[in-house]
Each structure stands twice: as C-alpha cells, then as structure tokens.
Backbone as XML, in Angstrom:
<?xml version="1.0"?>
<chain id="A" units="angstrom">
  <residue number="1" name="PHE">
    <atom name="N" x="-29.746" y="31.661" z="53.360"/>
    <atom name="CA" x="-30.226" y="30.449" z="54.030"/>
    <atom name="C" x="-30.856" y="29.479" z="53.027"/>
  </residue>
  <residue number="2" name="PHE">
    <atom name="N" x="-31.728" y="29.971" z="52.166"/>
    <atom name="CA" x="-32.424" y="29.081" z="51.248"/>
    <atom name="C" x="-31.488" y="28.542" z="50.166"/>
  </residue>
  <residue number="3" name="TYR">
    <atom name="N" x="-30.528" y="29.363" z="49.745"/>
    <atom name="CA" x="-29.600" y="28.908" z="48.710"/>
    <atom name="C" x="-28.751" y="27.737" z="49.205"/>
  </residue>
  <residue number="4" name="ALA">
    <atom name="N" x="-28.248" y="27.835" z="50.407"/>
    <atom name="CA" x="-27.438" y="26.745" z="50.956"/>
    <atom name="C" x="-28.277" y="25.491" z="51.167"/>
  </residue>
  <residue number="5" name="GLU">
    <atom name="N" x="-29.517" y="25.670" z="51.565"/>
    <atom name="CA" x="-30.379" y="24.512" z="51.784"/>
    <atom name="C" x="-30.673" y="23.791" z="50.470"/>
  </residue>
  <residue number="6" name="GLU">
    <atom name="N" x="-30.873" y="24.538" z="49.392"/>
    <atom name="CA" x="-31.130" y="23.914" z="48.100"/>
    <atom name="C" x="-29.896" y="23.172" z="47.593"/>
  </residue>
  <residue number="7" name="LEU">
    <atom name="N" x="-28.727" y="23.711" z="47.832"/>
    <atom name="CA" x="-27.513" y="23.007" z="47.412"/>
    <atom name="C" x="-27.316" y="21.725" z="48.211"/>
  </residue>
  <residue number="8" name="PHE">
    <atom name="N" x="-27.718" y="21.738" z="49.464"/>
    <atom name="CA" x="-27.563" y="20.550" z="50.293"/>
    <atom name="C" x="-28.536" y="19.449" z="49.879"/>
  </residue>
  <residue number="9" name="ALA">
    <atom name="N" x="-29.761" y="19.803" z="49.502"/>
    <atom name="CA" x="-30.791" y="18.807" z="49.215"/>
    <atom name="C" x="-30.804" y="18.356" z="47.754"/>
  </residue>
  <residue number="10" name="ALA">
    <atom name="N" x="-30.131" y="19.056" z="46.867"/>
    <atom name="CA" x="-30.204" y="18.725" z="45.445"/>
    <atom name="C" x="-29.713" y="17.312" z="45.130"/>
  </residue>
  <residue number="11" name="PRO">
    <atom name="N" x="-28.577" y="16.853" z="45.639"/>
    <atom name="CA" x="-28.126" y="15.498" z="45.290"/>
    <atom name="C" x="-29.069" y="14.398" z="45.772"/>
  </residue>
  <residue number="12" name="ILE">
    <atom name="N" x="-29.846" y="14.671" z="46.790"/>
    <atom name="CA" x="-30.783" y="13.663" z="47.294"/>
    <atom name="C" x="-31.846" y="13.344" z="46.250"/>
  </residue>
  <residue number="13" name="HIS">
    <atom name="N" x="-32.217" y="14.313" z="45.436"/>
    <atom name="CA" x="-33.305" y="14.135" z="44.481"/>
    <atom name="C" x="-32.845" y="13.584" z="43.139"/>
  </residue>
  <residue number="14" name="TRP">
    <atom name="N" x="-31.551" y="13.429" z="42.936"/>
    <atom name="CA" x="-31.074" y="12.906" z="41.659"/>
    <atom name="C" x="-31.569" y="11.487" z="41.417"/>
  </residue>
  <residue number="15" name="GLY">
    <atom name="N" x="-31.727" y="10.719" z="42.450"/>
    <atom name="CA" x="-32.233" y="9.357" z="42.293"/>
    <atom name="C" x="-33.641" y="9.321" z="41.744"/>
  </residue>
  <residue number="16" name="PHE">
    <atom name="N" x="-34.470" y="10.280" z="42.166"/>
    <atom name="CA" x="-35.834" y="10.336" z="41.649"/>
    <atom name="C" x="-35.845" y="10.662" z="40.162"/>
  </residue>
  <residue number="17" name="VAL">
    <atom name="N" x="-34.940" y="11.501" z="39.728"/>
    <atom name="CA" x="-34.844" y="11.830" z="38.302"/>
    <atom name="C" x="-34.420" y="10.600" z="37.509"/>
  </residue>
  <residue number="18" name="VAL">
    <atom name="N" x="-33.438" y="9.886" z="38.005"/>
    <atom name="CA" x="-32.969" y="8.673" z="37.317"/>
    <atom name="C" x="-34.080" y="7.628" z="37.272"/>
  </residue>
  <residue number="19" name="LEU">
    <atom name="N" x="-34.795" y="7.463" z="38.378"/>
    <atom name="CA" x="-35.902" y="6.502" z="38.387"/>
    <atom name="C" x="-37.012" y="6.913" z="37.428"/>
  </residue>
  <residue number="20" name="GLY">
    <atom name="N" x="-37.292" y="8.205" z="37.355"/>
    <atom name="CA" x="-38.323" y="8.679" z="36.432"/>
    <atom name="C" x="-37.973" y="8.375" z="34.987"/>
  </residue>
  <residue number="21" name="TRP">
    <atom name="N" x="-36.740" y="8.695" z="34.587"/>
    <atom name="CA" x="-36.321" y="8.391" z="33.221"/>
    <atom name="C" x="-36.263" y="6.888" z="32.980"/>
  </residue>
  <residue number="22" name="GLY">
    <atom name="N" x="-35.892" y="6.138" z="33.997"/>
    <atom name="CA" x="-35.862" y="4.683" z="33.861"/>
    <atom name="C" x="-37.243" y="4.099" z="33.624"/>
  </residue>
  <residue number="23" name="PHE">
    <atom name="N" x="-38.243" y="4.634" z="34.332"/>
    <atom name="CA" x="-39.608" y="4.155" z="34.123"/>
    <atom name="C" x="-40.126" y="4.533" z="32.741"/>
  </residue>
  <residue number="24" name="PHE">
    <atom name="N" x="-39.751" y="5.716" z="32.250"/>
    <atom name="CA" x="-40.129" y="6.079" z="30.883"/>
    <atom name="C" x="-39.504" y="5.113" z="29.879"/>
  </residue>
  <residue number="25" name="ALA">
    <atom name="N" x="-38.252" y="4.774" z="30.071"/>
    <atom name="CA" x="-37.568" y="3.861" z="29.153"/>
    <atom name="C" x="-38.185" y="2.471" z="29.201"/>
  </residue>
  <residue number="26" name="LEU">
    <atom name="N" x="-38.439" y="1.965" z="30.399"/>
    <atom name="CA" x="-39.045" y="0.634" z="30.514"/>
    <atom name="C" x="-40.461" y="0.614" z="29.963"/>
  </residue>
  <residue number="27" name="GLY">
    <atom name="N" x="-41.199" y="1.699" z="30.163"/>
    <atom name="CA" x="-42.554" y="1.772" z="29.617"/>
    <atom name="C" x="-42.552" y="1.696" z="28.102"/>
  </residue>
  <residue number="28" name="GLY">
    <atom name="N" x="-41.655" y="2.431" z="27.459"/>
    <atom name="CA" x="-41.556" y="2.372" z="26.003"/>
    <atom name="C" x="-41.119" y="1.013" z="25.508"/>
  </residue>
  <residue number="29" name="PHE">
    <atom name="N" x="-40.185" y="0.408" z="26.226"/>
    <atom name="CA" x="-39.717" y="-0.928" z="25.849"/>
    <atom name="C" x="-40.849" y="-1.947" z="25.941"/>
  </residue>
  <residue number="30" name="PHE">
    <atom name="N" x="-41.612" y="-1.912" z="27.026"/>
    <atom name="CA" x="-42.711" y="-2.863" z="27.180"/>
    <atom name="C" x="-43.816" y="-2.620" z="26.164"/>
  </residue>
  <residue number="31" name="LEU">
    <atom name="N" x="-44.083" y="-1.372" z="25.815"/>
    <atom name="CA" x="-45.082" y="-1.105" z="24.780"/>
    <atom name="C" x="-44.649" y="-1.690" z="23.439"/>
  </residue>
  <residue number="32" name="GLN">
    <atom name="N" x="-43.381" y="-1.557" z="23.100"/>
    <atom name="CA" x="-42.896" y="-2.135" z="21.850"/>
    <atom name="C" x="-42.938" y="-3.654" z="21.885"/>
  </residue>
  <residue number="33" name="CYS">
    <atom name="N" x="-42.596" y="-4.246" z="23.020"/>
    <atom name="CA" x="-42.649" y="-5.709" z="23.143"/>
    <atom name="C" x="-44.074" y="-6.219" z="23.007"/>
  </residue>
  <residue number="34" name="ILE">
    <atom name="N" x="-45.011" y="-5.566" z="23.666"/>
    <atom name="CA" x="-46.404" y="-6.007" z="23.618"/>
    <atom name="C" x="-46.966" y="-5.862" z="22.212"/>
  </residue>
  <residue number="35" name="SER">
    <atom name="N" x="-46.638" y="-4.760" z="21.522"/>
    <atom name="CA" x="-47.145" y="-4.599" z="20.162"/>
    <atom name="C" x="-46.545" y="-5.650" z="19.225"/>
  </residue>
  <residue number="36" name="ARG">
    <atom name="N" x="-45.279" y="-5.996" z="19.419"/>
    <atom name="CA" x="-44.653" y="-7.013" z="18.563"/>
    <atom name="C" x="-45.234" y="-8.395" z="18.832"/>
  </residue>
  <residue number="37" name="VAL">
    <atom name="N" x="-45.469" y="-8.722" z="20.089"/>
    <atom name="CA" x="-46.077" y="-10.011" z="20.429"/>
    <atom name="C" x="-47.478" y="-10.090" z="19.836"/>
  </residue>
  <residue number="38" name="ARG">
    <atom name="N" x="-48.198" y="-8.982" z="19.851"/>
    <atom name="CA" x="-49.545" y="-8.966" z="19.262"/>
    <atom name="C" x="-49.481" y="-9.237" z="17.761"/>
  </residue>
  <residue number="39" name="VAL">
    <atom name="N" x="-48.541" y="-8.614" z="17.071"/>
    <atom name="CA" x="-48.392" y="-8.843" z="15.629"/>
    <atom name="C" x="-48.036" y="-10.299" z="15.353"/>
  </residue>
  <residue number="40" name="LEU">
    <atom name="N" x="-47.120" y="-10.847" z="16.122"/>
    <atom name="CA" x="-46.699" y="-12.230" z="15.881"/>
    <atom name="C" x="-47.796" y="-13.231" z="16.201"/>
  </residue>
  <residue number="41" name="THR">
    <atom name="N" x="-48.554" y="-13.006" z="17.267"/>
    <atom name="CA" x="-49.620" y="-13.953" z="17.599"/>
    <atom name="C" x="-50.747" y="-13.904" z="16.584"/>
  </residue>
  <residue number="42" name="THR">
    <atom name="N" x="-51.071" y="-12.724" z="16.066"/>
    <atom name="CA" x="-52.101" y="-12.684" z="15.023"/>
    <atom name="C" x="-51.609" y="-13.359" z="13.753"/>
  </residue>
  <residue number="43" name="ALA">
    <atom name="N" x="-50.325" y="-13.239" z="13.434"/>
    <atom name="CA" x="-49.789" y="-13.908" z="12.246"/>
    <atom name="C" x="-49.834" y="-15.417" z="12.410"/>
  </residue>
  <residue number="44" name="VAL">
    <atom name="N" x="-49.578" y="-15.915" z="13.604"/>
    <atom name="CA" x="-49.610" y="-17.361" z="13.842"/>
    <atom name="C" x="-51.032" y="-17.881" z="13.739"/>
  </residue>
  <residue number="45" name="TYR">
    <atom name="N" x="-51.986" y="-17.165" z="14.306"/>
    <atom name="CA" x="-53.363" y="-17.651" z="14.292"/>
    <atom name="C" x="-54.027" y="-17.489" z="12.931"/>
  </residue>
  <residue number="46" name="GLU">
    <atom name="N" x="-53.552" y="-16.562" z="12.104"/>
    <atom name="CA" x="-54.127" y="-16.400" z="10.770"/>
    <atom name="C" x="-53.564" y="-17.416" z="9.778"/>
  </residue>
  <residue number="47" name="ASN">
    <atom name="N" x="-52.382" y="-17.954" z="10.027"/>
    <atom name="CA" x="-51.749" y="-18.926" z="9.132"/>
    <atom name="C" x="-51.490" y="-20.225" z="9.884"/>
  </residue>
  <residue number="48" name="PRO">
    <atom name="N" x="-52.501" y="-21.054" z="10.061"/>
    <atom name="CA" x="-52.279" y="-22.289" z="10.822"/>
    <atom name="C" x="-51.342" y="-23.265" z="10.113"/>
  </residue>
  <residue number="49" name="LYS">
    <atom name="N" x="-51.167" y="-23.140" z="8.796"/>
    <atom name="CA" x="-50.263" y="-24.031" z="8.073"/>
    <atom name="C" x="-48.808" y="-23.791" z="8.461"/>
  </residue>
  <residue number="50" name="MET">
    <atom name="N" x="-48.512" y="-22.600" z="8.927"/>
    <atom name="CA" x="-47.138" y="-22.243" z="9.255"/>
    <atom name="C" x="-46.758" y="-22.602" z="10.686"/>
  </residue>
  <residue number="51" name="ASN">
    <atom name="N" x="-47.677" y="-23.123" z="11.471"/>
    <atom name="CA" x="-47.378" y="-23.479" z="12.854"/>
    <atom name="C" x="-46.397" y="-24.640" z="12.916"/>
  </residue>
  <residue number="52" name="VAL">
    <atom name="N" x="-45.618" y="-24.691" z="13.940"/>
    <atom name="CA" x="-44.643" y="-25.765" z="14.116"/>
    <atom name="C" x="-45.354" y="-27.080" z="14.398"/>
  </residue>
  <residue number="53" name="GLU">
    <atom name="N" x="-46.486" y="-27.025" z="15.065"/>
    <atom name="CA" x="-47.211" y="-28.247" z="15.417"/>
    <atom name="C" x="-47.717" y="-28.978" z="14.183"/>
  </residue>
  <residue number="54" name="ASN">
    <atom name="N" x="-48.009" y="-28.250" z="13.118"/>
    <atom name="CA" x="-48.573" y="-28.861" z="11.918"/>
    <atom name="C" x="-47.508" y="-29.293" z="10.911"/>
  </residue>
  <residue number="55" name="GLN">
    <atom name="N" x="-46.247" y="-29.131" z="11.226"/>
    <atom name="CA" x="-45.185" y="-29.507" z="10.305"/>
    <atom name="C" x="-45.030" y="-31.033" z="10.282"/>
  </residue>
  <residue number="56" name="PRO">
    <atom name="N" x="-44.772" y="-31.605" z="9.120"/>
    <atom name="CA" x="-44.537" y="-33.058" z="9.078"/>
    <atom name="C" x="-43.218" y="-33.406" z="9.748"/>
  </residue>
  <residue number="57" name="SER">
    <atom name="N" x="-43.175" y="-34.535" z="10.414"/>
    <atom name="CA" x="-41.954" y="-34.915" z="11.130"/>
    <atom name="C" x="-41.084" y="-35.864" z="10.351"/>
  </residue>
</chain>
C-alpha cells in the first residue's frame, strides 16, 4: 500500500525540487550582482574625475 502511494505522489513533488534549485540559483546570481554593483559604485565615488558628468563636452 505505501509503496504504490509513494510512486503516485512522487511526480507531484518534482516541482518543489525545481523551485528550490531555482531559488538557490537566483540567490547566488543576485548576490554576485549586488557585490559587483557595490564595487562599481565605490569606484565611481572614489574617483570623481572619471565620472561622465565631469567630462568636457
């Protein structure tokens, strides 16, 4: 009885596994994006001469 029930319910849970791995992937992607934006914004604020606004036209 229990073996047949587990075989019947197993495909229903595959979506949760895919969503779990998807959230792990998106979490890592967003962490890398946020760290890169932080590096770039500190570089812009430390070098005001390199800003586009201060370039001669």
